[in-house]
N, C-alpha and C positions, 0 to 999 in steps of 0.2 A: 652659129646664128641661123635661126630658122628661115628668116628672109632670104638671106643670101643662099640658102641651099634651094630654095623654092623658085627663086629668080635666075639661078645659075645651076641647075640639076646636074650638069656634066661635070661638076667639080666636087669631089668628096669632102675636101678641106675648105671650110668657110672663109679662110683667110685669103682672099682673092689678090692676085698680082696682075700687073699689066704695065701698059706705057701710055704716055699722054699722046692725045690724037687731036689736033685742030682744037688744042684749049681745054679739052674734056679729057679726063682719065677714065678709061674704059677697061674693066676686068676682063682678061682674056684667059687666065688660067689659075689654078689653085697654087699655094705656096710650095707644094710637093714638085711641081712642075715649072717653077719660075726659071727664067733664064737671065743671064747677065743683063744688067739694065732696067729689070722689073723692078717695081716697087709696090708696097701694099696700097692699092687705090681704092680699097673698099672703106677702110677705118679712116676716121677724120683725123686730120693731124695739125699741128700748131700753125696758126696763120702767118708766122714769121717766115719770110722767103728763105728756102734752103733748109728749114728745119724739118725733121721727120719724126719728132716725138709726138706723143699723144697729148692732148690739151688737157690741162686740168684747172686753170684758172681763167677768171672772167670779172669784169667790172661788176659793181654791186646790181645793177639793173639788169644784168643779162641772165638768162635762165639757162644757158649751156655753156659749157667751157670753151675758150678760143685760143689760150695759149699755154704753152708748157711754163714750168717753173723757170727757167732759163730767161725766158722772155716775158714775163709778167711785168706789169707797170704797177707803180706805188697805188695802193687803193684796191688792188685786184684780191680776189680771194678764192680760195680752193673750192671747188664744186665737186670733189671727188666722192666724200661720204657725207652722210646726213649729220655727222659731228663736225663738220667743217663749215657748217651754214653759220650765219651770224647770230648773234644775239638779238631778240625781238623787242627790245626796249623801244617803245614809242618815239623817241627823240634821236634813235639811230645810235648804233654801237657796232665797233668793228670787232670785238672780241667773240670767241668761239663759246656757244652755250654748254654748259654742263648741267645746269640745274632745270628741274621740271616738276610736274605734279607726281607725287608718291604713286608707287606701282604703273608707271607708264615708262616707255623707253625713249620718248621724245625729249630732247634737251632744248628748252626755250629761252633761258637766260644765264648770263655769265655771272660771277660771284659778286660783282659790284651791284647788278640789278635785280638779283633774285629778291623773292619775297619771302616772308618768314615760313610760309607753308611749303615752299621748295625745297626739294633734296637732290643730291647728286645722283642723277639717272645714268650716267655714262661708266662711272667705275664699278667693278665687280664686287658684290657683297658675298660675304661668308655664306655658304650653302647649307650650314648646320642649323636643323630645326630643334626646338625645345622638345622635352619629354613628350608632350601631346601632339607633336608634329604640326602645330599650327602656324606658330610666329617664327619665322627666320631670324638668325642672328643679324644685328643691324651693323656690324663692323665690317670694314673693307675686308676682301679676301687678298692675302699677301703669300699664302703658302700652298704648294701644290707638288706633284710628283716631277722630277726633271724632265725637261721638254716638252711639259704640259702647261695649260694655264692655271692661274691661282684659283684654288677653290674655298679655302679656309682661311679663318683669322688665327694669330697666334694661339688663342685660347682653346679653339677647336681643331687644330692641325692634328694628323695622324702621324704616327711614328714613321720614319723615312721621308717624310716630306720637307722640302727645302723652302727657304725665304726666296721667292721668285721676282719679287720687286727689286731687288738689288743683284740679280744676276749679270754678269758680265754682257755686254752688247754683242760680242763673238758669239755667244750662245744663243741661238734662234728660239723664240717662242713657237709653240705648237699651233698650227693654223686654226 
């Protein structure tokens, strides 16, 4: 984190460690030089006492995460990624959006509240282009090379590609 490096230039590692002093946590050293009893005092932690996990959940009216998955309360939602935001239906909806305006990447509505012109903007589409190279295939991508992301549908897959949507959970997907 650039802010941490500017504020604490004596530390090469941005993950700052330290101890609590008079109710405040003050960074004293980088994580490479931490000593027993030190904790990460730079990054935000779950608000539950004694919990050291990163927060990812918050009430619907909050703009930043407050608690971890273990300590979330009913009605709290994940703030981790844009795909975890809630459906924008005017009457309120607690479902995750998948549908939006064609050719955008922003999901706005869930399946229940999507309009006729909305399409799935979250799932990966086949990358095959027609002979003229103008219109991409409209099917969802399920096939690709092992340890990589799916890039083609069944119709356009290349020899050696596997069906990746049904891969065992023990085999990780490429980053």
